mmCIF file as Biopython writes it, N, C-alpha, C and O atoms, coordinates in Angstrom:
data_model
#
loop_
_atom_site.group_PDB
_atom_site.id
_atom_site.type_symbol
_atom_site.label_atom_id
_atom_site.label_alt_id
_atom_site.label_comp_id
_atom_site.label_asym_id
_atom_site.label_entity_id
_atom_site.label_seq_id
_atom_site.pdbx_PDB_ins_code
_atom_site.Cartn_x
_atom_site.Cartn_y
_atom_site.Cartn_z
_atom_site.occupancy
_atom_site.B_iso_or_equiv
_atom_site.auth_seq_id
_atom_site.auth_asym_id
_atom_site.pdbx_PDB_model_num
ATOM 1   N N  . MET A ? 1  ? 8.632  9.969  3.535   1.0 0.0 1  A 1 
ATOM 2   C CA . MET A ? 1  ? 9.066  11.344 3.696   1.0 0.0 1  A 1 
ATOM 3   C C  . MET A ? 1  ? 9.264  11.953 2.323   1.0 0.0 1  A 1 
ATOM 4   O O  . MET A ? 1  ? 9.963  11.373 1.491   1.0 0.0 1  A 1 
ATOM 5   N N  . SER A ? 2  ? 8.674  13.093 2.066   1.0 0.0 2  A 1 
ATOM 6   C CA . SER A ? 2  ? 8.800  13.725 0.767   1.0 0.0 2  A 1 
ATOM 7   C C  . SER A ? 2  ? 9.942  14.728 0.767   1.0 0.0 2  A 1 
ATOM 8   O O  . SER A ? 2  ? 10.427 15.143 1.820   1.0 0.0 2  A 1 
ATOM 9   N N  . CYS A ? 3  ? 10.360 15.106 -0.424  1.0 0.0 3  A 1 
ATOM 10  C CA . CYS A ? 3  ? 11.428 16.090 -0.576  1.0 0.0 3  A 1 
ATOM 11  C C  . CYS A ? 3  ? 11.014 17.411 0.051   1.0 0.0 3  A 1 
ATOM 12  O O  . CYS A ? 3  ? 9.850  17.804 -0.028  1.0 0.0 3  A 1 
ATOM 13  N N  . GLN A ? 4  ? 11.953 18.086 0.664   1.0 0.0 4  A 1 
ATOM 14  C CA . GLN A ? 4  ? 11.692 19.361 1.310   1.0 0.0 4  A 1 
ATOM 15  C C  . GLN A ? 4  ? 12.228 20.525 0.490   1.0 0.0 4  A 1 
ATOM 16  O O  . GLN A ? 4  ? 12.409 21.623 1.016   1.0 0.0 4  A 1 
ATOM 17  N N  . ILE A ? 5  ? 12.478 20.299 -0.779  1.0 0.0 5  A 1 
ATOM 18  C CA . ILE A ? 5  ? 13.035 21.340 -1.631  1.0 0.0 5  A 1 
ATOM 19  C C  . ILE A ? 5  ? 11.944 22.367 -1.926  1.0 0.0 5  A 1 
ATOM 20  O O  . ILE A ? 5  ? 10.863 22.005 -2.388  1.0 0.0 5  A 1 
ATOM 21  N N  . PRO A ? 6  ? 12.219 23.645 -1.663  1.0 0.0 6  A 1 
ATOM 22  C CA . PRO A ? 6  ? 11.209 24.671 -1.912  1.0 0.0 6  A 1 
ATOM 23  C C  . PRO A ? 6  ? 10.970 24.889 -3.408  1.0 0.0 6  A 1 
ATOM 24  O O  . PRO A ? 6  ? 11.753 24.447 -4.249  1.0 0.0 6  A 1 
ATOM 25  N N  . ALA A ? 7  ? 9.890  25.568 -3.711  1.0 0.0 7  A 1 
ATOM 26  C CA . ALA A ? 7  ? 9.584  25.910 -5.096  1.0 0.0 7  A 1 
ATOM 27  C C  . ALA A ? 7  ? 10.659 26.857 -5.645  1.0 0.0 7  A 1 
ATOM 28  O O  . ALA A ? 7  ? 11.233 27.650 -4.899  1.0 0.0 7  A 1 
ATOM 29  N N  . LEU A ? 8  ? 10.922 26.769 -6.934  1.0 0.0 8  A 1 
ATOM 30  C CA . LEU A ? 8  ? 11.967 27.585 -7.538  1.0 0.0 8  A 1 
ATOM 31  C C  . LEU A ? 8  ? 11.773 29.078 -7.308  1.0 0.0 8  A 1 
ATOM 32  O O  . LEU A ? 8  ? 12.745 29.805 -7.099  1.0 0.0 8  A 1 
ATOM 33  N N  . HIS A ? 9  ? 10.533 29.538 -7.343  1.0 0.0 9  A 1 
ATOM 34  C CA . HIS A ? 9  ? 10.299 30.986 -7.174  1.0 0.0 9  A 1 
ATOM 35  C C  . HIS A ? 9  ? 10.605 31.458 -5.747  1.0 0.0 9  A 1 
ATOM 36  O O  . HIS A ? 9  ? 10.698 32.661 -5.505  1.0 0.0 9  A 1 
ATOM 37  N N  . GLU A ? 10 ? 10.760 30.531 -4.810  1.0 0.0 10 A 1 
ATOM 38  C CA . GLU A ? 10 ? 11.066 30.885 -3.426  1.0 0.0 10 A 1 
ATOM 39  C C  . GLU A ? 10 ? 12.569 30.918 -3.139  1.0 0.0 10 A 1 
ATOM 40  O O  . GLU A ? 10 ? 12.985 31.391 -2.081  1.0 0.0 10 A 1 
ATOM 41  N N  . LEU A ? 11 ? 13.378 30.425 -4.063  1.0 0.0 11 A 1 
ATOM 42  C CA . LEU A ? 11 ? 14.809 30.315 -3.821  1.0 0.0 11 A 1 
ATOM 43  C C  . LEU A ? 11 ? 15.545 31.625 -4.069  1.0 0.0 11 A 1 
ATOM 44  O O  . LEU A ? 11 ? 15.187 32.404 -4.951  1.0 0.0 11 A 1 
ATOM 45  N N  . LYS A ? 12 ? 16.579 31.844 -3.268  1.0 0.0 12 A 1 
ATOM 46  C CA . LYS A ? 12 ? 17.439 33.006 -3.445  1.0 0.0 12 A 1 
ATOM 47  C C  . LYS A ? 12 ? 18.275 32.798 -4.706  1.0 0.0 12 A 1 
ATOM 48  O O  . LYS A ? 12 ? 18.706 31.685 -5.008  1.0 0.0 12 A 1 
ATOM 49  N N  . ARG A ? 13 ? 18.491 33.879 -5.423  1.0 0.0 13 A 1 
ATOM 50  C CA . ARG A ? 13 ? 19.317 33.833 -6.624  1.0 0.0 13 A 1 
ATOM 51  C C  . ARG A ? 13 ? 20.592 34.610 -6.381  1.0 0.0 13 A 1 
ATOM 52  O O  . ARG A ? 13 ? 20.597 35.638 -5.704  1.0 0.0 13 A 1 
ATOM 53  N N  . ILE A ? 14 ? 21.685 34.094 -6.952  1.0 0.0 14 A 1 
ATOM 54  C CA . ILE A ? 14 ? 22.973 34.737 -6.805  1.0 0.0 14 A 1 
ATOM 55  C C  . ILE A ? 14 ? 23.691 34.681 -8.152  1.0 0.0 14 A 1 
ATOM 56  O O  . ILE A ? 14 ? 23.570 33.693 -8.876  1.0 0.0 14 A 1 
ATOM 57  N N  . SER A ? 15 ? 24.421 35.711 -8.485  1.0 0.0 15 A 1 
ATOM 58  C CA . SER A ? 15 ? 25.159 35.717 -9.751  1.0 0.0 15 A 1 
ATOM 59  C C  . SER A ? 15 ? 26.372 34.794 -9.637  1.0 0.0 15 A 1 
ATOM 60  O O  . SER A ? 15 ? 26.878 34.545 -8.542  1.0 0.0 15 A 1 
ATOM 61  N N  . SER A ? 16 ? 26.823 34.299 -10.772 1.0 0.0 16 A 1 
ATOM 62  C CA . SER A ? 16 ? 28.003 33.424 -10.752 1.0 0.0 16 A 1 
ATOM 63  C C  . SER A ? 16 ? 29.237 34.195 -10.273 1.0 0.0 16 A 1 
ATOM 64  O O  . SER A ? 16 ? 30.128 33.611 -9.656  1.0 0.0 16 A 1 
ATOM 65  N N  . ARG A ? 17 ? 29.296 35.485 -10.548 1.0 0.0 17 A 1 
ATOM 66  C CA . ARG A ? 17 ? 30.426 36.317 -10.096 1.0 0.0 17 A 1 
ATOM 67  C C  . ARG A ? 17 ? 30.438 36.387 -8.567  1.0 0.0 17 A 1 
ATOM 68  O O  . ARG A ? 17 ? 31.480 36.186 -7.943  1.0 0.0 17 A 1 
ATOM 69  N N  . ALA A ? 18 ? 29.272 36.675 -7.961  1.0 0.0 18 A 1 
ATOM 70  C CA . ALA A ? 18 ? 29.184 36.745 -6.494  1.0 0.0 18 A 1 
ATOM 71  C C  . ALA A ? 18 ? 29.485 35.384 -5.870  1.0 0.0 18 A 1 
ATOM 72  O O  . ALA A ? 18 ? 30.142 35.303 -4.832  1.0 0.0 18 A 1 
ATOM 73  N N  . PHE A ? 19 ? 29.002 34.319 -6.505  1.0 0.0 19 A 1 
ATOM 74  C CA . PHE A ? 19 ? 29.272 32.971 -5.991  1.0 0.0 19 A 1 
ATOM 75  C C  . PHE A ? 19 ? 30.765 32.670 -6.035  1.0 0.0 19 A 1 
ATOM 76  O O  . PHE A ? 19 ? 31.317 32.120 -5.082  1.0 0.0 19 A 1 
ATOM 77  N N  . LEU A ? 20 ? 31.412 33.023 -7.127  1.0 0.0 20 A 1 
ATOM 78  C CA . LEU A ? 20 ? 32.848 32.787 -7.264  1.0 0.0 20 A 1 
ATOM 79  C C  . LEU A ? 20 ? 33.638 33.530 -6.186  1.0 0.0 20 A 1 
ATOM 80  O O  . LEU A ? 20 ? 34.583 32.985 -5.615  1.0 0.0 20 A 1 
ATOM 81  N N  . GLU A ? 21 ? 33.249 34.765 -5.913  1.0 0.0 21 A 1 
ATOM 82  C CA . GLU A ? 21 ? 33.973 35.579 -4.941  1.0 0.0 21 A 1 
ATOM 83  C C  . GLU A ? 21 ? 33.791 35.107 -3.503  1.0 0.0 21 A 1 
ATOM 84  O O  . GLU A ? 21 ? 34.692 35.284 -2.682  1.0 0.0 21 A 1 
ATOM 85  N N  . GLU A ? 22 ? 32.650 34.513 -3.183  1.0 0.0 22 A 1 
ATOM 86  C CA . GLU A ? 22 ? 32.341 34.121 -1.806  1.0 0.0 22 A 1 
ATOM 87  C C  . GLU A ? 22 ? 31.898 32.661 -1.699  1.0 0.0 22 A 1 
ATOM 88  O O  . GLU A ? 22 ? 31.074 32.319 -0.851  1.0 0.0 22 A 1 
ATOM 89  N N  . MET A ? 23 ? 32.446 31.801 -2.563  1.0 0.0 23 A 1 
ATOM 90  C CA . MET A ? 23 ? 31.967 30.425 -2.651  1.0 0.0 23 A 1 
ATOM 91  C C  . MET A ? 23 ? 31.983 29.691 -1.310  1.0 0.0 23 A 1 
ATOM 92  O O  . MET A ? 23 ? 30.976 29.088 -0.937  1.0 0.0 23 A 1 
ATOM 93  N N  . ASP A ? 24 ? 33.081 29.727 -0.587  1.0 0.0 24 A 1 
ATOM 94  C CA . ASP A ? 24 ? 33.167 28.987 0.677   1.0 0.0 24 A 1 
ATOM 95  C C  . ASP A ? 24 ? 32.132 29.468 1.681   1.0 0.0 24 A 1 
ATOM 96  O O  . ASP A ? 24 ? 31.480 28.654 2.334   1.0 0.0 24 A 1 
ATOM 97  N N  . VAL A ? 25 ? 31.975 30.762 1.810   1.0 0.0 25 A 1 
ATOM 98  C CA . VAL A ? 25 ? 31.008 31.337 2.754   1.0 0.0 25 A 1 
ATOM 99  C C  . VAL A ? 25 ? 29.585 30.946 2.363   1.0 0.0 25 A 1 
ATOM 100 O O  . VAL A ? 25 ? 28.796 30.526 3.209   1.0 0.0 25 A 1 
ATOM 101 N N  . ILE A ? 26 ? 29.263 31.083 1.085   1.0 0.0 26 A 1 
ATOM 102 C CA . ILE A ? 26 ? 27.908 30.782 0.596   1.0 0.0 26 A 1 
ATOM 103 C C  . ILE A ? 26 ? 27.593 29.301 0.758   1.0 0.0 26 A 1 
ATOM 104 O O  . ILE A ? 26 ? 26.511 28.950 1.228   1.0 0.0 26 A 1 
ATOM 105 N N  . MET A ? 27 ? 28.523 28.427 0.376   1.0 0.0 27 A 1 
ATOM 106 C CA . MET A ? 27 ? 28.283 26.986 0.485   1.0 0.0 27 A 1 
ATOM 107 C C  . MET A ? 27 ? 28.116 26.560 1.944   1.0 0.0 27 A 1 
ATOM 108 O O  . MET A ? 27 ? 27.198 25.808 2.270   1.0 0.0 27 A 1 
ATOM 109 N N  . ASN A ? 28 ? 28.999 27.036 2.818   1.0 0.0 28 A 1 
ATOM 110 C CA . ASN A ? 28 ? 28.895 26.680 4.235   1.0 0.0 28 A 1 
ATOM 111 C C  . ASN A ? 28 ? 27.586 27.151 4.842   1.0 0.0 28 A 1 
ATOM 112 O O  . ASN A ? 28 ? 26.962 26.430 5.621   1.0 0.0 28 A 1 
ATOM 113 N N  . LYS A ? 29 ? 27.167 28.363 4.486   1.0 0.0 29 A 1 
ATOM 114 C CA . LYS A ? 29 ? 25.906 28.912 4.995   1.0 0.0 29 A 1 
ATOM 115 C C  . LYS A ? 29 ? 24.715 28.110 4.465   1.0 0.0 29 A 1 
ATOM 116 O O  . LYS A ? 29 ? 23.784 27.813 5.215   1.0 0.0 29 A 1 
ATOM 117 N N  . ALA A ? 30 ? 24.742 27.761 3.189   1.0 0.0 30 A 1 
ATOM 118 C CA . ALA A ? 30 ? 23.650 26.994 2.592   1.0 0.0 30 A 1 
ATOM 119 C C  . ALA A ? 30 ? 23.530 25.614 3.226   1.0 0.0 30 A 1 
ATOM 120 O O  . ALA A ? 30 ? 22.425 25.148 3.504   1.0 0.0 30 A 1 
ATOM 121 N N  . ILE A ? 31 ? 24.654 24.967 3.453   1.0 0.0 31 A 1 
ATOM 122 C CA . ILE A ? 31 ? 24.634 23.636 4.062   1.0 0.0 31 A 1 
ATOM 123 C C  . ILE A ? 31 ? 24.190 23.713 5.523   1.0 0.0 31 A 1 
ATOM 124 O O  . ILE A ? 31 ? 23.385 22.897 5.971   1.0 0.0 31 A 1 
ATOM 125 N N  . ALA A ? 32 ? 24.711 24.686 6.261   1.0 0.0 32 A 1 
ATOM 126 C CA . ALA A ? 32 ? 24.353 24.832 7.680   1.0 0.0 32 A 1 
ATOM 127 C C  . ALA A ? 32 ? 22.876 25.149 7.872   1.0 0.0 32 A 1 
ATOM 128 O O  . ALA A ? 32 ? 22.262 24.712 8.846   1.0 0.0 32 A 1 
ATOM 129 N N  . ASN A ? 33 ? 22.305 25.917 6.933   1.0 0.0 33 A 1 
ATOM 130 C CA . ASN A ? 33 ? 20.903 26.328 7.055   1.0 0.0 33 A 1 
ATOM 131 C C  . ASN A ? 33 ? 19.954 25.498 6.199   1.0 0.0 33 A 1 
ATOM 132 O O  . ASN A ? 33 ? 18.766 25.811 6.109   1.0 0.0 33 A 1 
ATOM 133 N N  . ASN A ? 34 ? 20.468 24.437 5.567   1.0 0.0 34 A 1 
ATOM 134 C CA . ASN A ? 34 ? 19.644 23.605 4.672   1.0 0.0 34 A 1 
ATOM 135 C C  . ASN A ? 34 ? 18.903 24.461 3.653   1.0 0.0 34 A 1 
ATOM 136 O O  . ASN A ? 34 ? 17.687 24.356 3.497   1.0 0.0 34 A 1 
ATOM 137 N N  . THR A ? 35 ? 19.658 25.309 2.965   1.0 0.0 35 A 1 
ATOM 138 C CA . THR A ? 35 ? 19.070 26.250 2.030   1.0 0.0 35 A 1 
ATOM 139 C C  . THR A ? 35 ? 19.521 25.955 0.605   1.0 0.0 35 A 1 
ATOM 140 O O  . THR A ? 35 ? 20.718 25.872 0.330   1.0 0.0 35 A 1 
ATOM 141 N N  . ALA A ? 36 ? 18.577 25.801 -0.281  1.0 0.0 36 A 1 
ATOM 142 C CA . ALA A ? 36 ? 18.879 25.670 -1.704  1.0 0.0 36 A 1 
ATOM 143 C C  . ALA A ? 36 ? 18.921 27.070 -2.311  1.0 0.0 36 A 1 
ATOM 144 O O  . ALA A ? 36 ? 18.307 27.999 -1.785  1.0 0.0 36 A 1 
ATOM 145 N N  . PHE A ? 37 ? 19.649 27.219 -3.421  1.0 0.0 37 A 1 
ATOM 146 C CA . PHE A ? 37 ? 19.674 28.503 -4.101  1.0 0.0 37 A 1 
ATOM 147 C C  . PHE A ? 37 ? 19.990 28.298 -5.570  1.0 0.0 37 A 1 
ATOM 148 O O  . PHE A ? 37 ? 20.388 27.209 -5.981  1.0 0.0 37 A 1 
ATOM 149 N N  . ILE A ? 38 ? 19.812 29.339 -6.352  1.0 0.0 38 A 1 
ATOM 150 C CA . ILE A ? 38 ? 20.041 29.298 -7.788  1.0 0.0 38 A 1 
ATOM 151 C C  . ILE A ? 38 ? 21.213 30.206 -8.120  1.0 0.0 38 A 1 
ATOM 152 O O  . ILE A ? 38 ? 21.267 31.352 -7.674  1.0 0.0 38 A 1 
ATOM 153 N N  . ILE A ? 39 ? 22.152 29.687 -8.907  1.0 0.0 39 A 1 
ATOM 154 C CA . ILE A ? 39 ? 23.270 30.484 -9.402  1.0 0.0 39 A 1 
ATOM 155 C C  . ILE A ? 39 ? 22.940 30.868 -10.833 1.0 0.0 39 A 1 
ATOM 156 O O  . ILE A ? 39 ? 22.723 30.005 -11.683 1.0 0.0 39 A 1 
ATOM 157 N N  . ASP A ? 40 ? 22.904 32.169 -11.096 1.0 0.0 40 A 1 
ATOM 158 C CA . ASP A ? 40 ? 22.629 32.672 -12.442 1.0 0.0 40 A 1 
ATOM 159 C C  . ASP A ? 40 ? 23.954 32.930 -13.143 1.0 0.0 40 A 1 
ATOM 160 O O  . ASP A ? 40 ? 24.735 33.783 -12.721 1.0 0.0 40 A 1 
ATOM 161 N N  . HIS A ? 41 ? 24.197 32.193 -14.207 1.0 0.0 41 A 1 
ATOM 162 C CA . HIS A ? 41 ? 25.442 32.341 -14.960 1.0 0.0 41 A 1 
ATOM 163 C C  . HIS A ? 41 ? 25.101 32.806 -16.372 1.0 0.0 41 A 1 
ATOM 164 O O  . HIS A ? 41 ? 24.899 31.998 -17.279 1.0 0.0 41 A 1 
ATOM 165 N N  . TYR A ? 42 ? 25.042 34.107 -16.533 1.0 0.0 42 A 1 
ATOM 166 C CA . TYR A ? 42 ? 24.759 34.720 -17.843 1.0 0.0 42 A 1 
ATOM 167 C C  . TYR A ? 42 ? 23.504 34.143 -18.487 1.0 0.0 42 A 1 
ATOM 168 O O  . TYR A ? 42 ? 23.519 33.737 -19.649 1.0 0.0 42 A 1 
ATOM 169 N N  . GLY A ? 43 ? 22.437 34.112 -17.732 1.0 0.0 43 A 1 
ATOM 170 C CA . GLY A ? 43 ? 21.151 33.652 -18.250 1.0 0.0 43 A 1 
ATOM 171 C C  . GLY A ? 43 ? 20.901 32.162 -18.103 1.0 0.0 43 A 1 
ATOM 172 O O  . GLY A ? 43 ? 19.776 31.703 -18.304 1.0 0.0 43 A 1 
ATOM 173 N N  . LYS A ? 44 ? 21.917 31.406 -17.761 1.0 0.0 44 A 1 
ATOM 174 C CA . LYS A ? 44 ? 21.739 29.977 -17.491 1.0 0.0 44 A 1 
ATOM 175 C C  . LYS A ? 44 ? 21.708 29.808 -15.987 1.0 0.0 44 A 1 
ATOM 176 O O  . LYS A ? 44 ? 22.467 30.456 -15.265 1.0 0.0 44 A 1 
ATOM 177 N N  . GLU A ? 45 ? 20.832 28.938 -15.515 1.0 0.0 45 A 1 
ATOM 178 C CA . GLU A ? 45 ? 20.660 28.766 -14.073 1.0 0.0 45 A 1 
ATOM 179 C C  . GLU A ? 45 ? 21.130 27.393 -13.616 1.0 0.0 45 A 1 
ATOM 180 O O  . GLU A ? 45 ? 20.874 26.380 -14.266 1.0 0.0 45 A 1 
ATOM 181 N N  . VAL A ? 46 ? 21.822 27.385 -12.485 1.0 0.0 46 A 1 
ATOM 182 C CA . VAL A ? 46 ? 22.290 26.151 -11.852 1.0 0.0 46 A 1 
ATOM 183 C C  . VAL A ? 46 ? 21.688 26.095 -10.461 1.0 0.0 46 A 1 
ATOM 184 O O  . VAL A ? 46 ? 21.757 27.068 -9.710  1.0 0.0 46 A 1 
ATOM 185 N N  . LEU A ? 47 ? 21.112 24.986 -10.123 1.0 0.0 47 A 1 
ATOM 186 C CA . LEU A ? 47 ? 20.450 24.822 -8.832  1.0 0.0 47 A 1 
ATOM 187 C C  . LEU A ? 47 ? 21.378 24.098 -7.868  1.0 0.0 47 A 1 
ATOM 188 O O  . LEU A ? 47 ? 21.887 23.023 -8.183  1.0 0.0 47 A 1 
ATOM 189 N N  . PHE A ? 48 ? 21.602 24.685 -6.691  1.0 0.0 48 A 1 
ATOM 190 C CA . PHE A ? 48 ? 22.376 24.046 -5.631  1.0 0.0 48 A 1 
ATOM 191 C C  . PHE A ? 48 ? 21.407 23.586 -4.563  1.0 0.0 48 A 1 
ATOM 192 O O  . PHE A ? 48 ? 20.641 24.384 -4.024  1.0 0.0 48 A 1 
ATOM 193 N N  . ILE A ? 49 ? 21.441 22.291 -4.257  1.0 0.0 49 A 1 
ATOM 194 C CA . ILE A ? 49 ? 20.556 21.717 -3.243  1.0 0.0 49 A 1 
ATOM 195 C C  . ILE A ? 49 ? 21.391 20.876 -2.288  1.0 0.0 49 A 1 
ATOM 196 O O  . ILE A ? 49 ? 21.993 19.890 -2.711  1.0 0.0 49 A 1 
ATOM 197 N N  . PRO A ? 50 ? 21.441 21.245 -0.996  1.0 0.0 50 A 1 
ATOM 198 C CA . PRO A ? 50 ? 22.167 20.406 -0.033  1.0 0.0 50 A 1 
ATOM 199 C C  . PRO A ? 50 ? 21.521 19.015 0.069   1.0 0.0 50 A 1 
ATOM 200 O O  . PRO A ? 50 ? 20.301 18.878 -0.019  1.0 0.0 50 A 1 
ATOM 201 N N  . ALA A ? 51 ? 22.342 18.010 0.252   1.0 0.0 51 A 1 
ATOM 202 C CA . ALA A ? 51 ? 21.847 16.631 0.348   1.0 0.0 51 A 1 
ATOM 203 C C  . ALA A ? 51 ? 20.835 16.464 1.474   1.0 0.0 51 A 1 
ATOM 204 O O  . ALA A ? 51 ? 19.981 15.580 1.408   1.0 0.0 51 A 1 
ATOM 205 N N  . SER A ? 52 ? 20.916 17.297 2.503   1.0 0.0 52 A 1 
ATOM 206 C CA . SER A ? 52 ? 20.008 17.178 3.641   1.0 0.0 52 A 1 
ATOM 207 C C  . SER A ? 52 ? 18.550 17.471 3.281   1.0 0.0 52 A 1 
ATOM 208 O O  . SER A ? 52 ? 17.649 17.123 4.043   1.0 0.0 52 A 1 
ATOM 209 N N  . LEU A ? 53 ? 18.308 18.100 2.139   1.0 0.0 53 A 1 
ATOM 210 C CA . LEU A ? 53 ? 16.932 18.386 1.732   1.0 0.0 53 A 1 
ATOM 211 C C  . LEU A ? 53 ? 16.266 17.204 1.033   1.0 0.0 53 A 1 
ATOM 212 O O  . LEU A ? 53 ? 15.056 17.218 0.806   1.0 0.0 53 A 1 
ATOM 213 N N  . PHE A ? 54 ? 17.042 16.193 0.695   1.0 0.0 54 A 1 
ATOM 214 C CA . PHE A ? 54 ? 16.490 15.008 0.056   1.0 0.0 54 A 1 
ATOM 215 C C  . PHE A ? 54 ? 16.100 13.983 1.119   1.0 0.0 54 A 1 
ATOM 216 O O  . PHE A ? 54 ? 16.666 13.977 2.212   1.0 0.0 54 A 1 
ATOM 217 N N  . PRO A ? 55 ? 15.139 13.121 0.805   1.0 0.0 55 A 1 
ATOM 218 C CA . PRO A ? 55 ? 14.760 12.082 1.768   1.0 0.0 55 A 1 
ATOM 219 C C  . PRO A ? 55 ? 15.951 11.197 2.097   1.0 0.0 55 A 1 
ATOM 220 O O  . PRO A ? 55 ? 16.799 10.936 1.244   1.0 0.0 55 A 1 
ATOM 221 N N  . SER A ? 56 ? 16.008 10.738 3.344   1.0 0.0 56 A 1 
ATOM 222 C CA . SER A ? 56 ? 17.139 9.899  3.757   1.0 0.0 56 A 1 
ATOM 223 C C  . SER A ? 56 ? 17.040 8.493  3.181   1.0 0.0 56 A 1 
ATOM 224 O O  . SER A ? 56 ? 18.064 7.844  2.968   1.0 0.0 56 A 1 
ATOM 225 N N  . GLN A ? 57 ? 15.844 8.018  2.931   1.0 0.0 57 A 1 
ATOM 226 C CA . GLN A ? 57 ? 15.649 6.695  2.362   1.0 0.0 57 A 1 
ATOM 227 C C  . GLN A ? 57 ? 15.075 6.827  0.958   1.0 0.0 57 A 1 
ATOM 228 O O  . GLN A ? 57 ? 14.034 7.460  0.777   1.0 0.0 57 A 1 
ATOM 229 N N  . PRO A ? 58 ? 15.733 6.243  -0.038  1.0 0.0 58 A 1 
ATOM 230 C CA . PRO A ? 58 ? 15.172 6.299  -1.394  1.0 0.0 58 A 1 
ATOM 231 C C  . PRO A ? 58 ? 13.850 5.530  -1.439  1.0 0.0 58 A 1 
ATOM 232 O O  . PRO A ? 58 ? 13.688 4.495  -0.793  1.0 0.0 58 A 1 
ATOM 233 N N  . GLN A ? 59 ? 12.937 6.056  -2.201  1.0 0.0 59 A 1 
ATOM 234 C CA . GLN A ? 59 ? 11.650 5.380  -2.342  1.0 0.0 59 A 1 
ATOM 235 C C  . GLN A ? 59 ? 11.808 4.233  -3.330  1.0 0.0 59 A 1 
ATOM 236 O O  . GLN A ? 59 ? 12.543 4.328  -4.313  1.0 0.0 59 A 1 
ATOM 237 N N  . GLU A ? 60 ? 11.091 3.139  -3.041  1.0 0.0 60 A 1 
ATOM 238 C CA . GLU A ? 60 ? 11.161 2.001  -3.938  1.0 0.0 60 A 1 
ATOM 239 C C  . GLU A ? 60 ? 10.435 2.333  -5.226  1.0 0.0 60 A 1 
ATOM 240 O O  . GLU A ? 60 ? 9.346  2.906  -5.219  1.0 0.0 60 A 1 
ATOM 241 N N  . SER A ? 61 ? 11.058 1.965  -6.323  1.0 0.0 61 A 1 
ATOM 242 C CA . SER A ? 61 ? 10.400 2.206  -7.608  1.0 0.0 61 A 1 
ATOM 243 C C  . SER A ? 61 ? 9.387  1.087  -7.847  1.0 0.0 61 A 1 
ATOM 244 O O  . SER A ? 61 ? 9.566  -0.046 -7.398  1.0 0.0 61 A 1 
ATOM 245 N N  . GLN A ? 62 ? 8.344  1.430  -8.550  1.0 0.0 62 A 1 
ATOM 246 C CA . GLN A ? 62 ? 7.333  0.445  -8.869  1.0 0.0 62 A 1 
ATOM 247 C C  . GLN A ? 62 ? 7.666  -0.154 -10.215 1.0 0.0 62 A 1 
ATOM 248 O O  . GLN A ? 62 ? 8.071  0.546  -11.144 1.0 0.0 62 A 1 
ATOM 249 N N  . GLU A ? 63 ? 7.493  -1.450 -10.307 1.0 0.0 63 A 1 
ATOM 250 C CA . GLU A ? 63 ? 7.763  -2.111 -11.571 1.0 0.0 63 A 1 
ATOM 251 C C  . GLU A ? 63 ? 6.638  -1.843 -12.548 1.0 0.0 63 A 1 
ATOM 252 O O  . GLU A ? 63 ? 5.465  -1.770 -12.181 1.0 0.0 63 A 1 
ATOM 253 N N  . MET A ? 64 ? 7.025  -1.699 -13.790 1.0 0.0 64 A 1 
ATOM 254 C CA . MET A ? 64 ? 6.036  -1.494 -14.840 1.0 0.0 64 A 1 
ATOM 255 C C  . MET A ? 64 ? 5.946  -2.768 -15.670 1.0 0.0 64 A 1 
ATOM 256 O O  . MET A ? 64 ? 6.960  -3.276 -16.148 1.0 0.0 64 A 1 
ATOM 257 N N  . ASN A ? 65 ? 4.758  -3.272 -15.838 1.0 0.0 65 A 1 
ATOM 258 C CA . ASN A ? 65 ? 4.549  -4.429 -16.711 1.0 0.0 65 A 1 
ATOM 259 C C  . ASN A ? 65 ? 4.164  -3.922 -18.086 1.0 0.0 65 A 1 
ATOM 260 O O  . ASN A ? 65 ? 3.130  -3.280 -18.272 1.0 0.0 65 A 1 
ATOM 261 N N  . LEU A ? 66 ? 5.015  -4.224 -19.032 1.0 0.0 66 A 1 
ATOM 262 C CA . LEU A ? 66 ? 4.748  -3.774 -20.423 1.0 0.0 66 A 1 
ATOM 263 C C  . LEU A ? 66 ? 4.173  -4.885 -21.234 1.0 0.0 66 A 1 
ATOM 264 O O  . LEU A ? 66 ? 3.886  -4.702 -22.417 1.0 0.0 66 A 1 
#
């Protein structure tokens, strides 16, 4: 199963001020709807991704012979 995280250009963006004012509502909505989003904090971006968008089973890493 591959990651279901959408491309960055498809994600909703929200300012850090708006996130601060409505954090509980935004987080609950994002988790309930399995929605990732970007928080813009004065030109720096933080990505919020609910755990449900990641695969449930970690993929086995392949060993590298050096």
